[in-house]
PLY file of the C-alpha trace (Angstrom):
ply
format ascii 1.0
element vertex 279
property float x
property float y
property float z
element edge 278
property int vertex1
property int vertex2
end_header
165.97 101.83 90.58
164.93 104.22 87.82
165.22 102.66 84.37
167.13 104.19 81.48
163.86 104.90 79.66
162.53 106.77 82.71
165.69 108.89 82.86
165.23 109.75 79.19
161.63 110.82 79.89
162.74 112.95 82.86
165.45 114.57 80.74
163.03 115.29 77.89
160.43 116.76 80.25
163.10 118.97 81.88
164.25 120.29 78.50
160.65 120.90 77.44
159.97 122.80 80.68
163.00 125.07 80.16
162.01 125.75 76.55
158.41 126.39 77.64
159.45 129.05 80.19
161.70 130.72 77.63
159.01 130.76 74.93
156.09 131.76 77.15
157.70 134.08 79.70
155.84 137.18 78.45
152.54 135.29 78.27
152.95 133.89 81.79
153.73 137.41 83.07
150.55 138.68 81.38
148.51 135.87 82.93
149.92 136.72 86.36
148.89 140.35 85.85
145.34 139.29 84.96
145.17 137.06 88.05
146.19 139.78 90.52
144.43 142.82 89.01
141.86 144.52 91.23
138.99 143.71 88.83
140.25 140.22 87.98
137.90 137.62 86.55
140.57 134.94 87.03
141.84 135.24 90.59
141.24 131.48 90.81
143.78 130.89 88.05
146.64 130.22 90.46
145.06 127.10 91.94
143.84 125.46 88.71
147.13 123.66 87.84
147.41 122.39 91.42
143.87 120.99 91.25
144.70 119.33 87.92
147.86 117.89 89.45
145.85 116.51 92.37
143.31 114.94 90.01
146.12 113.25 88.09
147.62 112.03 91.39
144.24 110.44 92.24
144.63 108.36 89.08
148.02 106.99 90.17
146.76 103.43 90.69
145.11 103.40 87.27
148.29 104.77 85.70
150.54 102.15 87.29
151.91 99.70 84.77
150.80 101.81 81.80
153.62 101.98 79.31
154.11 105.39 77.65
153.52 105.15 73.91
154.05 108.11 71.64
151.18 109.32 69.45
151.87 111.38 66.35
148.56 113.18 66.87
150.34 114.81 69.79
153.02 116.17 67.47
150.33 117.74 65.28
148.81 119.41 68.34
152.26 120.65 69.41
152.85 122.17 65.96
149.38 123.74 66.04
150.02 125.24 69.49
153.37 126.69 68.37
151.75 128.28 65.31
148.94 129.63 67.49
151.49 131.09 69.91
153.42 132.72 67.05
150.17 134.16 65.66
149.15 135.55 69.06
152.61 137.05 69.55
152.59 138.60 66.07
149.29 140.43 66.64
150.04 141.17 70.33
147.05 139.21 71.65
148.37 137.37 74.70
145.10 135.52 75.28
145.62 133.59 72.02
149.13 132.64 73.13
147.71 131.72 76.53
145.24 129.26 75.05
148.02 127.80 72.91
149.46 126.49 76.20
146.31 124.41 76.62
146.80 122.72 73.24
150.52 122.36 73.91
149.86 120.44 77.14
147.40 118.11 75.39
149.86 117.59 72.55
152.77 116.87 74.87
150.66 114.36 76.80
149.77 112.51 73.61
153.29 112.66 72.20
155.13 111.65 75.38
152.63 109.27 76.98
150.23 108.15 74.26
146.46 107.93 73.87
145.71 105.53 76.73
147.42 107.57 79.45
146.04 110.81 77.99
142.54 109.33 78.05
142.91 108.51 81.75
144.03 112.05 82.65
141.93 113.85 80.03
139.65 115.75 82.42
142.52 117.10 84.58
144.15 118.33 81.37
140.93 119.90 80.04
140.32 121.50 83.45
143.42 123.64 82.81
141.33 125.71 80.37
139.93 127.64 83.37
143.34 129.20 84.07
143.60 130.98 80.70
141.97 134.44 80.67
139.60 135.37 77.89
140.36 138.57 75.93
138.88 141.66 77.57
136.93 142.34 74.36
135.21 138.96 74.73
134.59 139.56 78.43
132.98 142.94 77.65
130.85 141.34 74.92
129.58 138.63 77.28
129.22 140.83 80.36
127.07 143.49 78.61
123.85 141.42 78.25
124.50 139.78 81.62
124.84 143.17 83.28
121.66 144.43 81.61
119.74 141.39 82.87
121.13 141.84 86.39
120.30 145.57 86.48
116.75 145.20 85.12
115.82 142.27 87.34
117.60 143.65 90.42
115.86 147.02 90.12
112.49 145.30 89.65
113.00 143.18 92.80
114.08 146.25 94.80
110.93 148.08 93.67
108.81 145.13 94.83
110.51 145.45 98.23
109.38 149.06 98.53
112.40 151.03 97.32
111.59 153.87 94.87
113.73 152.91 91.87
114.33 154.40 88.45
116.78 153.02 85.93
118.74 154.71 83.16
120.94 152.19 81.38
123.22 150.75 84.04
122.44 153.58 86.48
120.01 152.73 89.27
118.49 155.88 90.73
117.13 155.78 94.30
116.40 158.60 96.78
119.87 158.17 98.32
121.57 158.79 94.95
122.79 156.92 91.88
124.21 153.42 91.78
126.30 152.50 88.74
126.54 148.77 88.06
130.00 148.06 86.63
131.27 145.12 84.58
132.54 143.19 87.64
128.95 143.21 88.97
127.60 141.54 85.82
128.07 138.12 87.36
130.59 136.95 84.78
133.29 136.62 87.43
131.03 134.35 89.47
130.01 132.46 86.33
133.61 131.67 85.35
134.52 130.57 88.88
131.32 128.56 89.28
131.78 126.83 85.92
135.20 125.68 87.11
133.77 124.58 90.45
130.74 122.94 88.83
132.92 121.03 86.36
135.12 119.78 89.19
132.11 118.85 91.32
130.46 117.00 88.43
133.66 115.09 87.64
134.10 113.97 91.25
130.43 113.03 91.64
128.99 109.59 90.99
126.43 110.95 88.51
126.10 109.49 85.04
127.98 111.25 82.24
124.77 112.84 80.92
123.87 114.19 84.37
127.42 115.42 84.89
127.15 117.50 81.71
123.69 118.69 82.75
125.06 119.82 86.12
127.82 121.79 84.39
125.29 123.54 82.12
123.00 124.29 85.09
125.80 126.25 86.75
125.06 129.04 84.24
121.50 129.86 85.46
122.64 129.22 89.05
125.39 131.84 88.69
122.99 134.32 87.06
120.30 133.78 89.70
122.69 134.19 92.61
124.15 137.39 91.18
120.69 138.84 90.49
120.05 138.50 94.24
123.10 140.66 94.97
121.84 143.81 93.23
118.63 144.32 95.27
120.64 143.59 98.43
123.04 146.43 97.59
120.12 148.70 96.61
118.46 148.06 99.99
121.73 148.73 101.85
122.22 151.98 99.89
118.62 153.03 100.50
118.68 152.53 104.27
122.35 153.17 105.15
123.58 155.43 102.36
125.55 155.00 99.14
128.89 154.73 100.94
127.75 151.55 102.71
127.43 149.70 99.39
130.20 151.45 97.47
132.90 149.44 95.71
135.50 148.01 98.15
133.16 148.63 101.09
132.47 145.85 103.58
128.89 145.27 102.43
129.85 145.30 98.75
132.48 142.59 99.26
130.40 140.67 101.81
127.42 140.54 99.45
129.65 139.06 96.75
130.83 136.35 99.14
127.25 135.76 100.32
125.81 135.19 96.84
128.72 132.92 95.90
127.95 130.77 98.95
124.31 130.70 97.83
125.45 129.56 94.38
127.53 126.73 95.89
124.55 125.61 98.00
122.29 125.67 94.92
124.91 123.68 93.01
125.04 121.08 95.79
121.25 120.64 95.94
120.99 120.57 92.15
123.46 117.68 92.20
121.36 115.92 94.83
118.20 116.38 92.76
119.93 114.98 89.68
121.12 112.01 91.71
117.60 111.28 92.97
115.98 111.70 89.54
115.51 108.75 87.23
0 1
1 2
2 3
3 4
4 5
5 6
6 7
7 8
8 9
9 10
10 11
11 12
12 13
13 14
14 15
15 16
16 17
17 18
18 19
19 20
20 21
21 22
22 23
23 24
24 25
25 26
26 27
27 28
28 29
29 30
30 31
31 32
32 33
33 34
34 35
35 36
36 37
37 38
38 39
39 40
40 41
41 42
42 43
43 44
44 45
45 46
46 47
47 48
48 49
49 50
50 51
51 52
52 53
53 54
54 55
55 56
56 57
57 58
58 59
59 60
60 61
61 62
62 63
63 64
64 65
65 66
66 67
67 68
68 69
69 70
70 71
71 72
72 73
73 74
74 75
75 76
76 77
77 78
78 79
79 80
80 81
81 82
82 83
83 84
84 85
85 86
86 87
87 88
88 89
89 90
90 91
91 92
92 93
93 94
94 95
95 96
96 97
97 98
98 99
99 100
100 101
101 102
102 103
103 104
104 105
105 106
106 107
107 108
108 109
109 110
110 111
111 112
112 113
113 114
114 115
115 116
116 117
117 118
118 119
119 120
120 121
121 122
122 123
123 124
124 125
125 126
126 127
127 128
128 129
129 130
130 131
131 132
132 133
133 134
134 135
135 136
136 137
137 138
138 139
139 140
140 141
141 142
142 143
143 144
144 145
145 146
146 147
147 148
148 149
149 150
150 151
151 152
152 153
153 154
154 155
155 156
156 157
157 158
158 159
159 160
160 161
161 162
162 163
163 164
164 165
165 166
166 167
167 168
168 169
169 170
170 171
171 172
172 173
173 174
174 175
175 176
176 177
177 178
178 179
179 180
180 181
181 182
182 183
183 184
184 185
185 186
186 187
187 188
188 189
189 190
190 191
191 192
192 193
193 194
194 195
195 196
196 197
197 198
198 199
199 200
200 201
201 202
202 203
203 204
204 205
205 206
206 207
207 208
208 209
209 210
210 211
211 212
212 213
213 214
214 215
215 216
216 217
217 218
218 219
219 220
220 221
221 222
222 223
223 224
224 225
225 226
226 227
227 228
228 229
229 230
230 231
231 232
232 233
233 234
234 235
235 236
236 237
237 238
238 239
239 240
240 241
241 242
242 243
243 244
244 245
245 246
246 247
247 248
248 249
249 250
250 251
251 252
252 253
253 254
254 255
255 256
256 257
257 258
258 259
259 260
260 261
261 262
262 263
263 264
264 265
265 266
266 267
267 268
268 269
269 270
270 271
271 272
272 273
273 274
274 275
275 276
276 277
277 278
């Protein structure tokens, strides 16, 4: 039989959920639009809360018998998140309001359940950060140097493989024509997805905390390396089969993206194994 205190918690959570939907409806609609856009960097955003929920469910035995105890630090985080949401709404920057949800969830966990329970489920809560899209201005700022690195290195590798290559900015010029490397090809999309995957993999591994953090940081060069491989592949396909074969939305363009992501996952797996074997 559910206790009176449990019913009160269920009622409070229900009211909070209704208020949350009302307050964040526009932000949630914006997030959905970013998830489903053709050049989305956050198509994985839909599954993040389900993964977090599963990770919390795995802690069910550890959570049994833990008595919820309110922490006033949670109330401070809730107030901060509300102010952040109001600020983001006032200046029409939905990404700020989106990240306020992250702080709101942490604050609610502390306020409703206390420090001990929040400590147990801390990683699943922090993992939610991967569902909140960065501002496009920030994405452009990060993707520019990444794209330049990918273009320079990719063109150099293609030249080593015998393809006559010239480069002008982000244009790669080959006998078959010009290839323009766009922002989605910078590797940032793979980096964001791989950081989420690497964080999850590190958390579920039996590595020490230091090695778990090291594995997460190593996902950055792994993502860059795997995406650098993609550019010479597309240059070779364009050189031998024509520009249309490697054009955006073509089979080889999409297949190469899937191929390099699989390579990145394999590299992540073996990096984890090496860290496990190391002293």
